[in-house]
N, C-alpha and C positions, 0 to 999 in steps of 0.2 A: 448458451448453457451453463449455468452454476455449478459451484461442486455441491449445495447446498438442494439440488433440485432433485426432485425424486427420479427425472430420466437419467441425471447423470451417475447418482448412486446406485438404481438397480438394473441399469440398463446399460448405459454408455461405459462405465467404469469394469464392470464385469467382463463384459463383451471384449474391452480391449485387453484387459488382463488375461483372459483365457487364450485369446490370438497371440500376444506378445509372447508369453511362454513355452504355448506350442511349438513356434515358429523356428526354424532352425537361425543360428545367431545372424547369418548374412540378410537374412530378411526380418529382423527387430526393428533395426532402425526405419526402414519402408513403412513396415505396419505402425510404428509411434508416429512417424510424419503425417501418415494418411489418417490417424486418429485426431493429430491435432488439426488438421484443414477441417476434417467433419465437427469435431468440437468448434471451430470457430465459425463454420458455415452453419451451423446451427443457430446462433445468433443474428447473422445475416449474411445469407449465400453471395449477396450481389456484391461483397468487397473480398471476396477468395480471389479474383484477379489483381486488385489491388495488392494485398498483402504479397501474392506471387510474383508480381511486378518489381515491389519493394526488395525482396530476397534476392531476385535475380540480379537488379542493378548493382546490389551492392555485392552480389558473388564477384560480378566482373569488374568491380572497382577493387576489390580484394586482390583478385588474379592479377591487376596491373601494377597493383602496388608493389611487387616484390621484382627483386633483378632489374631494378630503373635505376636511373640519376635521382639525386635529390630532388633536382629540380621537377622532372616529372612525377617522382612522387608526390610531392606537395601540391602539384597541379588535380592528380588523380584523386587523392583525399579533400581537397577543396570542392571538387565536383562533386564527389560521393555526399560530403557533409550537405552541400549547397542544395542536393536532392532531395536528401530528406528531413532537412529544415523547411525546404517549400512546400513537399508533401505535406508534413504536418500542418504548417501555416494554412494551406490550401482547403483543408477539412476542417480543423479545428477553430481557425482565427478569421474566417473572412466573413463571416456572420456576425462579430463582436466589432471587427473593424469598420465596416460598414455603418453599424448601430452607433459607435463612437464618432466616425464622421460628419454621418448624415447631418445631426443639427448644424453644425459647421457650413457645410455648404448650404443649408436651408437660409442660414443667416446671411451668406454671400450672395444668396439668390441663386444658386447654381441648383442644378440637377441632381439630388440624393440618388445614390447607389440602390437599386432595387433590391427586394428582398432574396437572398440567394436560395435561402433554405437547403443549405447544405448539411447532411447527416452525418452524425461522426463517427465513422468506422470505431467498433471496439477495441481495446488495447491499441491504438494507435500512438499514443504516448509513450507505452511501454516498448511495443517492436521498434518504433523510430531511433529509442535511445539504445537498443540492442545493436540495431543496424549502424549507429555511429561508434560504438563501442568495438565492435568488429574491426570498423576500419581503422581507429584508430591504434587498438592493440596490435595488427599486422604493422602499419607504416610507423610504431617505434620498435617493430621485431620483438616485441612480448609474446606475440603468438607469428606460428606460419598460417600463412592464407591456405584455405582447402580447396585443393584441385576438386573436389567431390562436390557437387553443387547439392547432393543431399544432406549430406553434414550441415553446411551453412543454412540449410533451409531448415532442418531442425534444430539447429540453436535457436533461430529466430522465432520459429511458430511452433516450438515445444508447450503441448498444452498446459502442462502445472502452471507456465511462468508468462503464458501467451498474454493474457487479458490484463492480470494487475501485477506482473512482477514476481517474486522479487527480482532485481536486475543483476545479472550475473556476466561479470566480466569475460569475455570470449577466452582470454587465456587460463582463465580457471576451469574451463569444463572443456578445453580444446580435446585433453586426452579422453576424455568421457566420452567423448561424441566417435571416436572410434573402435576403443575397448572399455569395458566397465564390469564391476564384478557383479553378480546374483547370488543370493544368497537368501534362505528362510529367515535367518534372523535378521536380515536387511528388511525384508519384505514385510514381517512383522512388527518392525521398529516401525516402517511407512505406515502401516495400518492404523497404529495406535497413534501417532502422531495426527493422524487425519482425522480419528474420531476425537482427539482432544481438539482440533482445531474447529469440526465441525461442532463441536459443543459449545465454544466459547461464542460462534457466531449464531446458531439456534437457541441456547439456552439463555444467555447472558445479551447479547448485540440486538437481536431481533425484538426481544421483549423489553428492551429501553427504549427502542425506536418508535415505540406506541405513544407514550406520553411527550416523547420531543415532539413529535409531527402534529400530535395534537394541541400543545400548547403555541408551537409555532405558528399555527392557524387562526389563533386567539386575534381579535381584532384589539388594537392599541387599548381603547377605553375600558376592556375588562381584564389587561395585563397588570398583575401584581407584581412588587418584587420575589415576592417566593416563587410565584411560578415561572419568571424570568431566571433567577437562579437555578429551579430545579432542572429546567428544561436546559440549561447552559452546562450545568455537571451530569445530568443525564447521557448528553450528547459527547460529552469528552469521554466517558467510558464507553459509549456506543460505538463512537468512530475507533476506539482503540482495539477492542474485542471483534468489531466487524473485520478490521483491517489484520490485527493480529492472528484472529481465525484463519483467515483466508492465507496469510503465509505459512503457518502451522500446517495447513492442509497441502500448501503448495510444496513442502519439506519433504513432508510425509509423502507423496506422490513421487516426487524425486526418488527416495529409497527404494520405492516400489520397484522402479525401472532402472536401478542403477546409479541415478546422479546424486551428487550432492550440492543442495542448494542452499546458499546463503541465510544465516539468521538475520530477520527484518526488524526485530525489534528485541529491546533487552531492559524492561521495566523501567520505561518512560517517565512515569509518575511519580519515583521518587528521586528524579533530579533536583539538583541543588542550585542549579543555575540554567537560564537558557543555553546555553553552549551544552552543558551537558545533556540537556534534552536533546539537542540534535545528533549528539552522539549516540543515544539510546532509540531514539525515534526514526523508523523507518530507514536505517542503517544502509542498505542499499543505496537508496537514492543519494542520501547525503555522501557517500562514498562517489557516485558518479559526479555529483557536482564540483566537489572538492577533485578529483585525479583528471576530470575530462574538462572542465572550465575554469576552477578557481586557482590551478595550480600553472595551467599554461598561461592564466592572465596574470600572473606574477606573484597570486598568492599573498605573502605579508615580508616576501624579500626587497619591494622596491619602495619601503617607506611606508610611514602610517598613512598618508593619504591616499595613495594607491591602495593600499590593504583595503580602508574602509570603503574607497569606490568599487573595489572586486566583491565584497561583500554584500554591497546594494545591488549590484547587479545579477550576482549569483541567486540572492532571495527575491527580486524583482521575478526574476526568471523560474524559479522555482514556484512561485504565485500562479503565473501564468501558465506552467505546465500543468497545475494542478485543472484550471480549466478558464475558460474564456470569459472572465467576469473580472470587473474591478474588485469585487468584494476577494478573490482569489489574491489578485494583486496588492491589495491592502494588507489583508492576511500575511503574506510574503514579505512585505515589508516592514510591517510589525514586528515579525520575529527579528528580523534582521537589524531594525533601529534597538531591540534590546541587547542583541548579540555585539554590537558596536558600542552601546553604553557600558556592557561589561568590560569591555576590552579598554574603553578609555580609563573608568576608574572604579565602579561598581561591583567588580569581583574581588577588590579587596575588601571592601565595604562586606559582601555576602561572605566571606571567609572569617569575618570576627563575630558573625551571629553563630547561634546555637543550631545546629544540622536541622533541627524538628522546623524551626523559623523559616530556615533557609528554603525548605522543599516546600513547606507551607507557600509561601512567598512564589514561587516558581509555578506551583498549581496553579495558582488564581492566577497568574499572568498567562499562563497556555489556555487555561478556562476561556479568559478572556477573550483571548486569539480566535478559540473555536468558534465562537458568536459571528465572528467575521466569516468564518469558513464557512459556515452552516446556512447564513442568511442569504436568500436568493437576490434580496435588493437592499440598497443603502438603508431604505427605509424602514424596512425588518430590523435591520441591525440597529439603528438608531432607536427604534421603540425599546429592542431588548436590553440596549446599553444603558438608554435612560431608567428603564426599572431597576435594571441590577445596582448601578452605579449612584444613580442621585434619588432612589428610593421612589420614585415617582409613582404615583398612583391615584385614579381617579374617584376612588371611593366606591365604585360600585363593586361588588363581590359577588356578581354573577358565577363566577368562577373562583373553586376555590380548590387548593392544592389536592385535599384529601380525595378530589373526584379523580384522581390520575394516578393514587396510590395504592394501587391494588396489592394483593398479597403475592402475586407473581412478579410486580416490580419491585417490590421492595425486596423480595430474595434474588432476584437478578440484581440489583442494586449491590446488598451485602457481598455478592458473590463475586459481583466486578472488584469491588474496596478490596476482598482478600485477597485476589488473583493480581491485585496491580502489584503488590507487594512480592519481593523475590521471596521463593520457597525458602532459600537458606535463613532468612530471618525467623521463620516457624521453627524451622529445625531446631535453630540453637536454642530457641526459647522451651521448645520440648523438652529437650535433651538436659536442659539447665534445671526446670521447673517440673516436668512431667516425664519422667523418663520412662514409666511404667506405660505411656501412651506411644511411644514408638514401636510400629508396627515393623517386624522384623519380614524380609522377606523367604519365602519358604526354601528351605534345603533344598537343594539339586538332588535327584534322586528319587523324589516323592511321585513322581509320573506323573498319571492325570490329578491328583489333588495340586501338585504343585503347578500343574499347566493351567486348570481350572482357576487358583487362587491369583495366577498373575495376570489372568486375560478376560476374566468374569466381568470387572469392571467396566471393560470396554464392549463388549457385548451387552451391558446393560444400559450403557450410555446409548449405544448404536441403537437398541431399541426403543429409547426414552425420544432421540432424535427424531426415529422415521414415525414415531405417532405425532409427536408435536408437529411434523412438517405435513403430515394428512390432515390433521385437523385445523392448521391456520395457513393466512394468506402468505404466499411465497414474498421473501424480501428480498432483493439484489443487493449485491456487495456494495457500500459506498464506491469503492474507488474502481467498479468497473466503469463509470461513467468519465473516468479519465484516459 
């Protein structure tokens, strides 16, 4: 079940909200957990036992991590992490491993592995990281293990973050699992954020997905440089607004139910370096890799060689975490290589050039990287990069860029560019050059006029989204596949 589906918007969410707020306090967590399990089961009910088993094993490990000797705690932590990583590898990487090793086995005259055809459980990458986070936070005494199984289950299975994050450290949410504040102000704030996120997904990302999918399906002999660059740039904005929209909706849902879910994006496309990009893009994932992998490996404290080794390990695993494919691994190593180059010498070069040029350079590097991420196969990636960077063109112009630039695509692209730039830049511009354009918030005390002025835009957006969803084909969130 996706946030942008009719079932979620007009059936699941209203029913969950109604039951949650009508219930007494001691039933709120059970209702929210039950709703989360229904939400997950709607995608594939077969994996509910897997999710519950995973939660129970981690609950037991967390219980045995407290008040034991250091040696026992290390053993329990190792068992818990091994269980979680093994579960992830078994379901996500078995097929990939077989496909990678089989050619070598055939070459050696050995029997290749049979096709396992293991289906990927939804959100396994995210709930696995939450499981590990829970164990490590308890082991480090950053948080206390929960004696109540319900609290651990709700932390891991909470539906606003279950399928695609954001990744929340257990220490940051443990108090809210026991007691949290509910208010009309927070609920309305959550509704507004949810509508804004849904707008980013439906009005921008889904529309840009149409030309991207169409161009990526074009055969190599018809792929021109203009088409390749258009597909690359459109996808750069599509994936951002798709995942930013999802994260904003998750934050909004969190406010509705009294949880504070951390920010996941901070205008990544205005970054002046790849290092800065990773401080702004998928912030919770970057923080997870830094706190739970990079720093435990030694970070940058044990010499330059080990620092760069750790960076390569982190970005290799970051790429592999995104998907069981060499294209994702190459994408991770691509970014890791640029970060190492920046740390070696290029950061000083970037600091000497104008900010606009620095940002443009970084955007181009990011844009090329997304070709690796989007391409299903190496051959597709090769064709796109040849068209983009070598400007190779067969001369056959059966497919023109204008075929993919409808009014809806151009408007979505313009909105994407505008909203990729931090709003404070526009505010400063308007205050300086167009002071009459600044719209002031209605003064409190005007009653229904004030309420309408503040909330009407969100109601209009919701109506437009509903009409859009009913008229067009549903497009799942990109990060649901991870």
